[in-house]
C-alpha positions in Angstrom: 101.5 116.7 106.3 104.0 118.9 104.8 107.8 117.9 104.1 110.5 116.1 101.9 111.3 112.6 103.1 114.4 111.8 104.5 117.0 109.7 102.1 117.0 106.1 103.2 115.6 102.5 102.6 112.1 101.8 102.9 109.7 98.9 102.4 106.6 99.7 100.2 103.1 98.0 100.5 99.8 98.2 99.0 97.0 96.1 100.4 93.7 96.0 98.1 90.5 94.0 98.3 88.9 92.0 95.1 85.5 92.1 96.1 83.9 90.4 93.2 86.2 87.1 94.1 86.3 87.9 98.1 90.1 87.9 98.1 92.8 90.1 99.6 95.3 91.0 97.2 99.1 93.0 98.0 102.0 94.0 96.6 105.1 95.0 98.3 109.1 95.5 98.1 111.8 97.8 98.8 113.5 100.9 97.5 115.1 103.9 98.6 114.3 107.5 99.2 117.1 109.3 97.1 118.4 113.1 97.8 117.3 114.2 94.3 116.1 117.4 93.8 112.5 118.0 93.4 110.4 121.5 93.2 106.9 120.7 94.6 104.8 121.1 97.7 103.2 118.6 100.2 104.7 115.5 101.5 107.4 114.7 98.8 110.5 112.5 98.0 112.2 111.0 95.0 112.3 107.3 95.3 114.5 104.5 93.5 113.1 101.0 93.1 114.8 98.2 91.1 113.1 97.4 88.1 110.5 100.1 88.5 108.9 99.9 85.0 108.0 96.1 85.7 106.5 97.1 89.0 104.6 99.8 87.2 103.5 97.2 84.5 102.5 94.9 87.2 100.3 97.7 89.2 98.4 98.6 85.7 97.8 95.1 84.4 96.4 93.9 87.6 94.1 97.0 88.4 96.0 98.0 91.4 95.8 101.3 93.0 99.7 103.1 92.7 99.5 104.7 96.4 101.4 102.9 99.0 102.3 102.7 102.6 106.0 102.9 103.3 108.1 102.2 106.3 111.9 103.3 106.8 113.0 99.8 107.0 113.9 96.7 105.3 111.1 94.2 106.4 109.8 93.2 102.8 110.7 89.5 103.1 109.0 89.3 106.8 105.6 91.0 105.1 105.9 88.5 102.3 106.2 85.7 104.7 103.3 86.7 107.0 100.8 87.7 104.1 101.4 84.5 102.2 102.4 81.8 104.9 100.1 82.9 107.7 97.0 84.9 106.0 96.8 83.2 102.5 96.9 86.5 100.7 98.0 86.7 97.0 101.1 89.0 97.1 103.3 89.9 94.3 106.6 90.7 96.1 108.7 92.8 93.7 112.4 91.7 94.4 
């Protein structure tokens, strides 16, 4: 996969397992791919996520991996409802 991400809104999500406690954990939220210049290779883009430092603190303090799946839409509220209400997963919804 090679190329720059198109500037647009997106939803990001990470789902992980806590094997020691038999749980599925996740974090999710929304942001935007920007049109900022970036000199690199592969599949890439610059993103803007509100209160990004707060999100990074959560990721580090809770042992999550930082790679996420993204979808070019704003669907975080629906994912959060599905994960918490219907699947019973522990989910951090970064607003």
